[in-house]
N, C-alpha and C positions, 0 to 999 in steps of 0.2 A: 168632783170626779177624782178617783184615785189614779195618780200618775205612775204609781209603782209598776214595774214590769217584771213578769215572771219569765226567766230565760232558762232553757234547757242547755246545760253545758256539754262540751266534749269531755269525756272522762278518760284520763290517761292512767292506766294501771302499769305496774312494772316494779315499783319500789316495794320492798317488804317491811320497811320501817318508816317512821314519820319523815315527811318532806319538810326541810327547814330553810331552804333558800331556792330562789328562782332568779334567772337572769336571761333577758332577751338580748340578742344581738341587734345592731342596727340593720336596716334593710340593705342587703347585698345583691349583686347580680343574680344570685341563686335563690333569692328570697330572704327570709329571716328565720332565726333559729332560737330554740329555748333550751337552756341547760338547767338541770335540777340537782340539788344536793340533798342527801338523805342520810339518816343515821345507819342505813344498811351498808355504808361504805362504798357505794358504787354510783358516781354521778352518771346522769343519762342525758343524751342529746336527742332533741326532737325537732321536727318541722314546726316552726312557730305558728303557722297558720292552721294546720290540720291536727297538730298534736301527735302525728305519726312518729313512732320510735325510729331513730336512726342508728343509735349505737350506745353502748355502755362502756365507761372507762374503768378498767379493772386493775387494781394494784394497791389501793389503800387497805389498811388493816384496822381501821377504826372509823367511827362516825365521821362523815363529811359535813362540815358546818357551813361552808360557803363555796360558791362556784361562780365563774364568770367566763365570758367569751371576749376575744379582742374584737376591734371594730370591723375586721374583715371576716370574722367567724372562722378563722383558720386555726386558731389555737384556743384551748380551754385551760383554765387554771382551777385548782381546787385546794381547799384548806381543811385539814383533818385533825381528829383527835389522836392520830397515830404519830403526832409530833412532826408532821411534814406538810409541805405544800407541794403539789405536783403540777407540772406543765405537760399538756397533752397535745398531740396532733389531732385537730378536730375532724380531719378528713379520713384518717386511718384508724384513730383510736389509740395509737401508740403512745407510750409514755416517753416524753422527750427528756425530762429531768425531774429529779426529786430534790427539793430544797429542805434540808434537815433543820429542825428547830429543837429547842430544849424542853418544850412543853406543848400543850394543845394549841393548834392554830385555828382561830375562829373566823378570820376574814382574809380575803385576797381581792386584788383589783388591778387590772391592766391600766397602764397610763394611756392617755389619749393617743399618743404617737406609737403605741404598742411596743415600745422598746424596753419598758420597765415593768416589773411586777412588785406590788406592794403587799406585805403581809403583816398580820398582827394577831395577838392572842393572849393567852394566860400569862405569858412572860412579861407583858407590859412594855414590849419593845416593838417599834415600827421598823421594818426592814425593807429596803429597796434593792431588788435584784436586777442586774443588768442582763437582759435576755440575749444580748449579743455576746456575752461572756459568761456562760452558764456556770462555769467552775470558779468564777471570781467571787471573793467574799462580798457579802452585801454591805451597803451603806446602812448603818444603824442610826436611827433618828433618836433624839432625846427621849428618855423614858416617858411612857404614858402614865398619867396619875392613877389609872386603874386598868383592869383587864380589858383588852380591846374586843368590842362586839362587832362593829361595822367599820368599813373603810371606803373612801371614794376619793377620786381626783377631781379637781376643778381648776378653772382659770388657766387653761392650756398647760396643765401639769405643774403649775407654780404653787398650788395649794393642795394640801391633804386635809380631808375631813375624817374625823374619827369619833366614835362613841364608845362608852364603857359599859360593861355588864353590871358593875357594882356602884355606879354613881350617875347622877343626872348630868345633862349638858352635852353639847356638841362642840368638839374642839377643832379649831382650824390652825393648821401648821404652815409656816412658811418653809417651802422646800429648800430654799437657799440657805437659811440659817438653821433649819431643823428645830425650830422652837415654836411654841404655841403663841399666836398673836391675838386670838380672840376666842372667847367661849360664849356660845349661845346657851343661855340658862334654861333648864327645864326642871320641873319638880321631881320627876321620876327618871329612871334610866331609859335611854333612847334605844328601842329595840329595832328600829328601822329608820334608815336615812337614805334618801334618794335625791340625786341632783337631776333636775329636769333636763329633757333632751336639748333644749335651747340654752341651757346653762344659766337661766334666770332665777330659778327657785330651788330651795332645799325643802323637801317634804320629810317631816319626822313624825314618828309615833312614839309617845311616851305615856305610860299608864293608860288612862282613858281619854287621851287628848291627841288630836292630829294638828300639827302646826305647819305653816308655810312661811319660809324666811326668804328675804331678798338675798340671793347668792352673791351679790356684788357689794352691797352696803350692809348686809347682815341684820337689818331690822326685821322685826316680826310683822309679817303682812296680814296673816289671819290665824286664828286659833279656834278650834271647834271641839266641844265636848262630845264624846261618843257614847253610844248606849251601853258599852261594855269595855273592859280592858282590851285594847287593840295591840296586836303585835306588829302589824305592818300596814303601810298606806302607800298609795301611788297616784300621782297626778296624771290625768289624760294629756298626752304629749303634743297633740296637734292644735287643739283649741283651748286647752287649759280651763275648760268650763265645768269639769266634774272630777271627782276623785273616788277611789275605792279604798275600803279599809276592811280588815278581817282580824278576828281575835278569838277570845275565849268562848263566845256563844255559838261558834261553828258556822256562822253565817257570813257571807260576803256582801257588804252593803255598798251602795253607790250614793254619793252625795253631790249636791250642787256646790261648786267651788265658791260662788259669790255669797250664798246665804247659809250654807251648812245644812240645808234641808235634805232629808233622806228621800231619794227618788227611786231607789230600787233595793230589793233585799233578796239575795239568792241563797236558797237553801239546798243542801245536797251533801255537804261534808258530814262525816260522822265523828269528828273530833275537832279540837281547836284549830283555827287557821293560823299557820305560822308565817306565811308570806303571800303577798299579792303584788303583781306587777302588770302594768299596761304593756301591750305590744307596741313596737315602735311607731306604727301608724295610727294607733288608738282605736282600731276596729274591734279589738278584743282585749281581755285581760285574763291572767292566769292566777290560780290560787293553789297553794300547797298546804297540806294538812297533816295532823297527827294520824289520820286514818291511812296514810301512805299513798293517797291519790293526788294527782294534779287535775284540776278542772279548768277548762278554757271556756270563758263566757263571752258571747258576742255582745257588743254594745248596741248593735242595730243601727239603722240609718238615723242621721240627725233629724230632729223635728224642724218644721219651718221656722220656728222662733229661734232655735239654736243656730240655724244657718244664717239668719239675719244678723245675729250678733257676733258671728265668727269671722275671722280673717285667716291669713296664713300663719299666724302664730297665736300665742295666748290672747284671749279676748281683751278688748280695750279697757274693760273694768279692772281686769287683773293688772294690766300695765299701769293704769292710773293709781291703783293701790300701792304698787311697788314704787312708782315714781314719787308718791307722796311720802312714803317712808324714807326714800333716798334723800329727799329735800330736807326732811326733819333732821336726818343724821348729818347732812352737810352743814346745816345751820348750827348744830351742836358742836361739830368739829371747829367751825369758825369761832364760835364763842369760847370754846376751850382753848384755842390757840391765843386768843386775845388775853384770856386770864393768865396764861403761862408767860406771856410777854410782859404784863403790868404787874391533870390528875396525873415520880414518873408513872402516871396511870392513864391508860386508854379508857375512854368513856365506858363506865360500868354497864351502861345500858346497851 
C-alpha cells in the first residue's frame, strides 16, 4: 500500500521574483507568523497558519536574501544585496534602522534574547549589532574563511553557526573569543542550516544530502541521500519523526527521520524550491520557490503508529541516536586527554 499523501497547499502570491528565504516566528499570544525574503526587494509578513498577507516592508533597493523575526514577532530583520541589513517594526511596517555594509548581505539572525542582530555576507565578516544602541558600531568577529551564506545562534547565544557559499562545512564560533572552535565537515557547500526548536539538532542541506547533527556534541546523527540536489531541509519540531526537503526538481518531499524513506511528495511549484520550513507547532510547512510563490502544506493528523511512538519532544529513537553519538564523542575526548597527558554591485538579477 502506498503511504505517500497528496496534499493541496495554500498558495500565497504577492512576490514578483523568486522567494529565497522563509522564517517562522515562535507561537505568540497572537498566533505565529511567517516572513519571506525575495529577490523583488520587499520582504512580506503573513499569518503563519492561514498564509494571509499582513504587510510588506518597503525600503530595500536590491534583492533580499534573508529575513527573520524575533521571538516575540515584534521586529523583523532583512539582509539585502543593496549592502544593508534593515530592522523593521513588525506591527507597523516602519523601518527602525538601516545597518550599512560594504558589500552584499546574505544572512541575518536575531539572538535568542532579542538584544542582538547578527549579519554576514560577501565581505566574509560576521557583525553583531546591539539593538539597544542602534547607532553604535558593531562588534566584528574574526573573518569568515568564505562568503557567508547562512547564520544562526545556539547555546543561549554563546555560539554562532555559519556556512559559506563557496566551500563546504558548518563553522561554529565561540561568541566570547570570536573564533571558530569546530567545523562540521560536508562535501558540498551548505545551502541551508537550521537549529531545531529544542536546540538538540542542526539540520543541514548540502548537495544532494541532508544531514542531522547533535547540536551539543556535534557528532553526525544521520545522513540521507536525496533524489536530487536539495537547497533546503527542515525537521518537524514537535515529534522529530519526519523532515521535509526541497530543491532542483521543484517538488517538496517528506521523509521519515528514522529511515530516510520518502513518505510524501508534494507537486505544485513551477520552479526550483529554494527554502522549506516547518511551522513552530509542526502542523504545516512552507516552501518558497523560483516561481515567486509560497506554498503552505498541511501535515495532517498523526497516524496511530506515530502517536504511539511520540512524546512531548523528539522521539525516543532520535534521542537514543543522539545520545549514542554523544557517548562516542565523550569517550574520544577522554582518550584524547589521556594521550595529551602521557557585487560595489547590486544583484544584477
